[in-house]
C-alpha positions as CSV (number, residue, x, y, z in Angstrom):
1,M,-8.4,-27.1,-22.9
2,K,-5.6,-28.9,-21.1
3,I,-3.5,-27.1,-18.4
4,S,-0.5,-28.8,-16.7
5,K,2.4,-27.9,-14.5
6,S,6.0,-29.2,-14.2
7,S,8.5,-28.1,-11.7
8,I,11.7,-26.9,-12.3
9,D,12.7,-26.6,-8.6
10,D,11.3,-25.9,-5.5
11,L,10.7,-22.3,-6.4
12,N,10.4,-22.2,-10.2
13,V,7.4,-24.2,-12.3
14,I,6.2,-23.9,-15.7
15,V,2.6,-23.9,-16.5
16,R,1.4,-25.0,-19.9
17,I,-2.0,-24.2,-21.2
18,A,-3.4,-25.9,-24.6
19,I,-6.4,-23.9,-26.2
20,E,-8.3,-25.6,-29.2
21,K,-10.2,-24.1,-31.7
22,Q,-13.8,-24.6,-29.9
23,D,-12.4,-23.1,-26.7
24,Y,-12.3,-19.4,-28.4
25,E,-14.3,-19.8,-31.8
26,P,-18.0,-19.2,-30.2
27,A,-16.6,-15.7,-28.7
28,V,-14.7,-14.9,-31.8
29,N,-17.9,-15.4,-34.0
30,E,-19.8,-13.1,-31.8
31,T,-17.0,-10.3,-31.8
32,L,-16.9,-10.5,-35.5
33,K,-20.9,-10.4,-36.0
34,D,-20.8,-7.4,-33.6
35,Y,-18.1,-5.8,-36.0
36,R,-20.3,-6.6,-39.0
37,K,-23.2,-4.8,-37.2
38,K,-21.1,-1.7,-36.9
39,A,-18.9,-1.6,-40.2
40,N,-19.4,1.3,-42.2
41,M,-17.5,0.9,-45.5
42,P,-17.6,2.4,-48.9
43,G,-19.6,0.2,-51.3
44,F,-21.7,-1.5,-48.4
45,R,-24.8,-0.5,-46.5
46,K,-23.9,-0.4,-42.9
47,G,-24.1,-3.9,-41.4
48,M,-24.1,-5.5,-44.9
49,V,-20.4,-5.9,-45.2
50,P,-19.8,-9.6,-46.4
51,A,-18.9,-11.8,-43.2
52,G,-15.9,-13.0,-45.1
53,L,-14.5,-9.7,-45.7
54,I,-15.0,-8.9,-42.0
55,K,-13.0,-12.1,-41.0
56,K,-10.3,-11.5,-43.3
57,M,-9.9,-7.9,-41.8
58,Y,-10.4,-8.6,-38.3
59,G,-10.4,-12.2,-37.6
60,K,-6.8,-12.7,-36.5
61,A,-7.0,-9.6,-34.0
62,A,-10.2,-11.2,-32.6
63,V,-8.6,-14.5,-32.3
64,A,-5.5,-13.1,-30.6
65,D,-7.8,-10.8,-28.2
66,E,-10.0,-13.8,-27.2
67,V,-7.3,-16.1,-26.8
68,N,-5.6,-13.4,-24.2
69,K,-8.9,-13.2,-22.5
70,L,-9.2,-16.6,-22.2
71,L,-5.5,-17.4,-21.0
72,S,-5.7,-14.5,-18.3
73,R,-8.9,-16.1,-16.9
74,E,-8.0,-19.7,-16.9
75,L,-4.3,-19.2,-15.6
76,T,-5.5,-17.0,-12.8
77,K,-8.1,-19.6,-11.9
78,Y,-5.7,-22.3,-12.2
79,I,-3.2,-20.5,-9.5
80,A,-6.1,-20.2,-7.4
81,D,-7.4,-23.7,-7.7
82,Q,-4.0,-25.1,-7.2
83,N,-3.2,-23.1,-4.5
84,L,0.1,-21.4,-5.8
85,N,1.8,-18.9,-3.8
86,I,3.5,-17.0,-6.5
87,L,5.8,-13.9,-6.5
88,G,5.4,-11.2,-9.1
89,E,3.1,-12.2,-12.3
90,P,3.4,-15.3,-14.5
91,L,5.5,-14.5,-17.5
92,P,5.8,-16.1,-21.0
93,S,8.3,-18.8,-20.8
94,L,11.9,-18.1,-22.0
95,T,12.5,-21.7,-22.8
96,E,9.2,-23.3,-23.6
97,Q,7.2,-20.8,-25.6
98,A,7.0,-21.2,-29.2
99,M,5.7,-18.9,-31.8
100,I,1.8,-18.9,-32.0
101,D,-0.1,-18.8,-35.3
102,F,-3.6,-17.2,-34.7
103,E,-4.6,-17.8,-38.3
104,S,-4.1,-21.6,-38.7
105,G,-6.9,-22.9,-36.3
106,A,-4.6,-25.5,-34.8
107,E,-4.1,-26.3,-31.1
108,M,-2.2,-23.5,-29.7
109,E,0.1,-24.2,-26.7
110,F,1.1,-21.3,-24.1
111,A,4.0,-21.9,-21.5
112,F,4.4,-19.4,-18.4
113,D,7.1,-19.1,-16.1
114,L,6.0,-18.7,-12.4
115,G,8.2,-18.0,-9.5
116,L,7.0,-19.3,-6.0
117,S,7.0,-17.9,-2.6
118,P,9.4,-19.9,-0.1
119,E,7.8,-21.6,3.0
120,I,8.3,-19.1,5.9
121,N,8.6,-20.2,9.3
122,V,8.4,-17.3,12.0
123,D,9.8,-18.3,15.5
124,F,9.4,-15.4,17.8
125,D,11.1,-17.4,20.6
126,S,14.3,-17.8,18.6
127,I,14.4,-14.1,17.5
128,G,14.1,-12.8,21.1
129,K,13.3,-9.2,22.4
130,L,14.2,-6.3,19.9
131,P,15.6,-2.7,20.7
132,Y,13.0,-0.1,21.1
133,Y,14.5,3.5,21.7
134,Q,12.6,5.9,23.7
135,I,13.8,9.5,23.5
136,D,14.2,11.5,26.4
137,V,12.2,14.7,26.4
138,D,14.9,16.5,28.7
139,D,14.8,20.6,29.2
140,Q,17.0,21.3,26.2
141,L,14.5,19.9,23.9
142,I,11.5,21.6,25.7
143,D,13.3,24.8,25.6
144,N,14.0,24.4,21.9
145,Q,10.3,24.0,21.1
146,I,9.2,26.8,23.4
147,Q,11.9,29.0,21.4
148,G,10.3,27.9,18.4
149,Y,7.0,29.1,19.4
150,T,8.1,32.4,20.5
151,N,10.1,32.9,17.3
152,R,7.2,31.9,15.2
153,F,5.0,34.4,16.8
154,G,7.5,37.2,17.1
155,E,7.7,40.1,14.6
156,N,10.1,42.4,13.1
157,V,10.4,46.2,14.8
158,V,11.9,49.1,13.4
159,A,15.6,49.7,15.2
160,E,17.5,52.9,15.6
161,A,20.7,51.3,14.6
162,V,22.4,48.2,13.1
163,G,23.6,45.6,15.7
164,E,24.9,41.6,15.5
165,K,21.0,40.7,15.0
166,E,19.7,43.4,12.8
167,T,18.7,43.2,9.3
168,T,18.9,46.2,7.0
169,N,17.0,47.0,3.8
170,G,19.0,49.3,1.1
171,D,20.3,50.0,-2.1
172,F,23.4,49.1,-4.0
173,V,25.2,51.2,-6.5
174,Q,28.7,50.1,-8.2
175,L,31.8,52.3,-7.9
176,D,34.4,52.7,-10.3
177,E,38.3,52.6,-9.3
178,S,38.2,56.2,-8.0
179,G,35.2,55.5,-5.8
180,N,32.8,57.5,-8.0
181,I,29.4,55.9,-9.3
182,L,30.0,53.9,-12.2
183,E,28.2,54.8,-15.3
184,G,26.0,52.0,-16.7
185,G,27.2,49.9,-13.5
186,I,25.1,47.9,-11.5
187,S,22.4,49.0,-9.2
188,S,20.3,46.6,-6.9
189,F,17.5,48.4,-5.1
190,G,15.4,47.2,-1.9
191,V,18.0,44.6,-1.0
192,Q,17.8,42.8,2.5
193,M,21.3,42.3,4.2
194,S,21.5,40.5,7.1
195,V,24.5,41.3,9.7
196,Q,24.7,37.5,10.7
197,L,25.2,36.6,7.0
198,I,28.4,38.7,6.6
199,K,31.5,36.4,6.9
200,D,34.3,39.6,6.8
201,E,34.8,41.2,10.1
202,A,35.8,44.4,8.4
203,V,32.6,44.8,6.6
204,K,30.4,43.5,9.7
205,N,32.2,46.2,11.6
206,L,31.2,48.7,8.9
207,F,27.5,47.7,9.5
208,I,27.6,47.8,13.2
209,G,26.3,51.1,14.6
210,A,25.1,52.2,11.0
211,K,21.8,54.1,11.0
212,V,19.0,54.9,8.5
213,G,20.6,57.2,5.6
214,D,24.2,56.0,6.3
215,V,26.3,55.0,3.0
216,L,28.4,52.0,3.4
217,K,31.1,51.5,0.9
218,F,32.5,47.7,0.6
219,N,33.0,44.9,-1.7
220,P,29.9,42.3,-1.6
221,K,32.4,39.5,-2.9
222,L,34.5,40.0,0.6
223,A,31.3,40.3,2.7
224,L,29.4,37.0,1.8
225,E,30.0,33.5,1.7
226,N,30.2,32.8,-2.1
227,D,29.4,34.2,-5.5
228,H,25.9,32.5,-5.8
229,E,24.9,34.9,-2.6
230,V,26.4,37.9,-4.2
231,A,24.7,37.4,-7.6
232,H,21.5,37.2,-5.7
233,L,22.2,40.2,-3.7
234,L,23.1,42.3,-6.7
235,K,20.4,40.7,-8.9
236,I,22.3,39.3,-11.4
237,K,23.0,36.0,-12.9
238,D,25.5,33.5,-11.4
239,D,27.5,33.7,-14.6
240,E,27.8,37.4,-14.5
241,I,29.4,37.5,-11.1
242,D,33.1,36.9,-12.3
243,G,33.3,40.4,-13.9
244,V,32.3,42.2,-10.8
245,N,34.7,42.6,-8.3
246,S,34.6,46.3,-7.0
247,D,32.9,48.4,-4.3
248,F,29.6,49.4,-4.1
249,N,27.8,52.0,-2.1
250,F,25.1,50.6,0.1
251,T,22.5,53.1,1.2
252,V,20.8,51.9,4.4
253,N,16.8,52.7,3.9
254,T,15.4,50.6,6.9
255,I,16.7,48.9,9.9
256,N,14.7,45.9,11.5
257,T,15.2,44.0,14.6
258,F,13.4,40.6,15.5
259,E,11.8,40.4,18.8
260,A,10.5,37.2,19.8
261,A,7.0,37.0,21.5
262,E,6.7,37.3,25.1
263,L,6.0,34.3,27.3
264,D,2.7,35.3,28.4
265,E,-1.2,34.3,28.3
266,S,-1.3,35.9,24.9
267,L,1.2,33.9,23.4
268,F,-0.3,30.7,25.0
269,K,-3.9,31.6,23.6
270,K,-2.1,32.0,20.0
271,I,-0.5,28.6,20.4
272,Y,-3.4,26.7,21.6
273,G,-6.5,28.9,21.2
274,E,-8.8,31.0,23.4
275,E,-10.1,28.4,25.5
276,T,-6.6,26.9,26.6
277,E,-6.0,26.0,30.2
278,V,-2.2,26.9,29.8
279,T,-1.7,30.2,31.8
280,T,1.8,29.8,33.4
281,L,5.3,29.1,32.0
282,E,5.1,25.7,34.0
283,D,1.9,25.0,32.4
284,L,3.5,25.4,28.8
285,K,6.2,23.5,29.7
286,E,4.2,20.6,30.9
287,K,1.9,20.9,27.8
288,V,5.1,20.9,25.6
289,R,6.7,17.8,27.2
290,A,3.4,16.0,26.7
291,E,3.2,17.1,22.8
292,L,6.8,16.3,22.5
293,E,6.5,12.6,24.0
294,A,3.7,12.0,21.7
295,N,5.3,13.0,18.7
296,L,8.4,11.2,19.2
297,V,6.7,8.0,19.5
298,Y,6.6,8.3,15.7
299,S,10.4,8.2,15.6
300,S,10.9,5.6,17.9
301,D,8.4,3.5,16.3
302,Y,10.3,4.3,12.7
303,R,13.6,3.2,14.3
304,F,12.0,0.0,15.5
305,S,10.4,-0.8,12.2
306,I,14.1,-0.6,10.6
307,D,15.6,-2.6,13.5
308,A,12.5,-5.2,13.2
309,R,13.0,-5.7,9.3
310,E,16.8,-6.2,9.5
311,V,16.5,-8.7,12.4
312,F,13.5,-10.7,10.9
313,T,15.2,-10.7,7.5
314,K,18.5,-12.2,9.1
315,A,16.6,-14.4,11.2
316,I,14.5,-16.1,8.5
317,S,16.8,-17.5,6.1
318,M,14.7,-17.8,2.8
319,K,15.5,-18.4,-0.8
320,L,13.8,-16.7,-3.7
321,P,13.6,-17.3,-7.3
322,E,16.2,-14.6,-8.1
323,E,16.4,-15.1,-11.7
324,F,12.9,-14.8,-12.3
325,L,12.3,-11.9,-10.0
326,K,15.1,-10.0,-11.8
327,R,13.5,-10.6,-15.2
328,W,10.0,-9.8,-13.7
329,L,11.4,-6.5,-12.4
330,V,12.7,-5.4,-15.8
331,E,9.6,-6.3,-17.9
332,T,7.3,-4.6,-15.3
333,N,9.2,-1.3,-15.1
334,E,9.9,0.9,-18.3
335,K,12.3,3.0,-16.4
336,V,14.8,0.4,-15.2
337,T,17.3,-1.7,-17.0
338,A,18.6,-5.3,-16.5
339,E,21.9,-3.5,-15.3
340,Q,20.3,-1.4,-12.8
341,I,18.2,-4.3,-11.5
342,E,21.3,-6.3,-11.1
343,E,23.4,-3.6,-9.2
344,E,20.4,-3.0,-6.6
345,F,18.9,-6.5,-6.6
346,D,20.0,-6.8,-2.8
347,H,17.6,-3.8,-2.1
348,F,14.9,-5.4,-4.0
349,K,15.6,-8.8,-2.3
350,A,15.4,-7.0,1.1
351,D,11.9,-5.7,0.1
352,F,10.6,-8.8,-1.1
353,E,11.7,-10.7,2.2
354,W,10.2,-8.3,4.4
355,T,6.9,-8.2,2.2
356,L,6.7,-12.1,2.5
357,I,7.1,-11.9,6.4
358,K,4.6,-9.2,6.8
359,T,1.9,-11.3,4.8
360,K,2.8,-14.4,6.5
361,L,2.1,-12.6,9.9
362,V,-1.0,-10.9,8.6
363,K,-2.3,-14.4,7.4
364,E,-1.4,-16.3,10.7
365,N,-2.6,-13.9,13.1
366,E,-5.7,-12.7,10.9
367,I,-5.0,-9.1,11.1
368,R,-7.4,-6.8,9.5
369,I,-7.8,-3.3,8.2
370,E,-11.1,-1.5,8.8
371,E,-12.0,1.3,7.0
372,S,-12.1,3.3,10.1
373,D,-8.5,2.5,10.7
374,I,-7.6,4.3,7.4
375,T,-10.0,7.3,8.4
376,S,-8.1,7.8,11.8
377,M,-4.9,7.8,10.3
378,A,-5.9,10.5,7.7
379,R,-7.3,12.4,10.5
380,E,-4.0,12.0,12.4
381,M,-1.9,13.2,8.9
382,A,-4.3,16.1,9.0
383,R,-3.5,17.1,12.7
384,M,0.1,16.7,12.0
385,Q,0.2,18.7,8.8
386,F,-1.7,22.0,10.7
387,Q,0.7,21.3,13.7
388,Q,3.6,21.8,11.3
389,Y,2.4,25.2,10.7
390,G,2.0,25.9,14.6
391,M,-1.7,25.3,14.4
392,S,-2.3,23.1,17.6
393,N,-6.0,23.9,18.2
394,V,-7.5,23.2,14.8
395,P,-11.4,22.6,15.0
396,D,-12.7,19.2,14.6
397,E,-14.6,20.2,11.4
398,Y,-11.3,21.3,9.6
399,L,-9.7,18.1,10.5
400,D,-12.5,15.9,9.2
401,N,-12.5,17.9,6.0
402,Y,-8.8,17.9,5.4
403,A,-8.9,14.0,6.1
404,N,-11.5,13.4,3.9
405,S,-9.7,15.3,0.9
406,I,-6.6,13.0,1.7
407,L,-9.0,9.9,1.4
408,Q,-10.3,11.1,-1.9
409,N,-6.7,10.4,-3.3
410,K,-6.8,6.5,-4.2
411,E,-3.3,6.2,-4.1
412,Q,-2.7,7.8,-1.1
413,K,-5.4,6.0,0.5
414,Q,-3.8,2.6,-0.5
415,K,-0.3,3.8,0.8
416,M,-2.4,4.6,4.1
417,A,-3.9,0.9,4.3
418,E,-0.4,-0.4,3.5
419,K,1.4,1.6,6.2
420,K,-1.5,0.6,8.8
421,V,-1.0,-3.2,7.9
422,E,2.7,-2.6,8.6
423,D,1.9,-0.8,11.9
424,K,-0.3,-3.7,13.1
425,V,2.4,-6.3,12.1
426,L,4.9,-4.1,14.2
427,E,2.5,-4.1,17.3
428,L,2.4,-7.7,16.8
429,I,6.3,-8.0,16.8
430,K,6.2,-6.0,19.9
431,E,3.8,-8.3,21.7
432,K,5.3,-11.7,20.4
433,S,9.1,-10.9,20.6
434,G,8.8,-8.4,23.4
435,I,10.9,-5.1,23.4
436,D,14.2,-4.3,25.3
437,L,13.5,-0.8,26.1
438,K,16.4,1.9,25.9
439,K,16.1,5.4,27.0
440,V,18.3,7.7,24.9
441,T,18.8,11.4,24.2
442,Q,17.9,13.0,21.1
443,K,21.6,13.0,19.9
444,E,22.1,9.5,20.9
445,F,19.0,8.6,18.7
446,D,20.2,10.4,15.7
447,D,23.5,8.7,16.0
448,L,21.9,5.3,15.6
449,F,21.2,6.4,11.7
450,E,24.9,7.3,11.2
451,K,25.9,3.6,11.7
C-alpha cells in the first residue's frame, strides 16, 4: 500500500491511496471461508458449497467491502499521523478518482479531496472589550412577576352580572329573518364568551349587566374579530362560515369573574412552600428581585454570545475551502440541494468560522468538560422547567430524577456538552477581552434584537 499527498492550494489537498492485492486478499479469503461455512444452497450439504462458486457469487462484494474498510482505516490513520486539520470529511476526488474494477486483482488507486482548516490567531488585545448588557430589574418588572403569581394562583368565582372582565357560558341558537328560531339552523351549546374579546361596542353593551337566564340577540360576525373565531364559537368548520350571517340568540347559563389571589402568607407558601421565609410583601419583592436578576443573566449571556460571535468572526479574517465545503454539505445532507447551500452559504460559513475559533480557544486554553458539568446543567434545566409552571420549591429528589431522565437522551446530552463548551469559551472571552458593562431596561435590551 502506498499513500501520498499533493497540495492544490493552502486549503485543499488530494490524498492518493494505492492498494495492491496482497493488502486485502487475506481478509477477503477469510470472509469467503466464513460464507462457505454458512452457505445453505440446494444440491449441496451445508458448508460443502464449492469455494469457486462462493467466490463467483460473493467475491466482488467481499473485495469491495474489505477495500472500503481498509481505505477508511488507513485514511483516518494517515490524517492523524500527518496532523492534517481537516474540515468536514474526505470526499472522493472529483478530478482524480478513476473507475475501480474490484474483480481484476490489479492495483487500485483511490483519490480523496480534503479541505483544510486555516491557521487562526486570536489576539484578544486587538479585539478589545465586548459589550455586556445587564438588564435592570426595576419596579415594573417586579410588579409584572408578582401579578403573574397572583393570576396563576387566582380562581374563577360566580358573578351576579356581566361586567367588563366577566366570562359567560351559554348556548347559541340561529334565528331566521323574522327573529324566530331557524328550523334546522345552527345550534352551539356550552360556549364560552369573554366580554374582553367582543370588538363591537353595541354587542359589548348588550352583554354588560346581563344576568343568568337572559337571552341576548346579536350577529356573531359583528361581535368578534374574524371569521375563524366565529366558526370556533359556533362549532362549525371555517369553510362553512361564509354562509352564516344572521342573528343568534345567546342564552346566558353561567357568569364567572376571575379573582387574583390575595398577596398574603397563603400565597407566599403556595409559591415557595410551607417552609418559606417570605412573610410580607416586601419579602416577596426582594425574593422576586433576586429571582429575576438570576434568570436575566441567561438573557444577558445569550446576547453576549451573539455579539462575541460577530466581533470575533469579523476580527479574525480567515479563508475557507468554500467549494469543498459546499460539496461536502450537499453530499452529507440528503434534505438540501446545491441551490439551497449556495443561497445559505454565508450562514454556514459563519457557523464554520465561529466553530473554528471556539475549537482554537478550547485547545489553546485546555478547556475541559467534566461529567459533573453536564449533570449540573441538566439539573439547572430541570429547575427552570419546573419554574415555568410556577413550581419554585421543588424537592431536590424531583430535580435529580428529572435531570437523570434528561441525561438518558444521548442526543440531548451531546447538545448540553457542546453548550457547556461554548459557555466556558465565552467565560474565557470575558476574562481575556474584558467587558464593557451596559445597564439597560428590558425594553432597551429587547430593542437590540430589532437592529
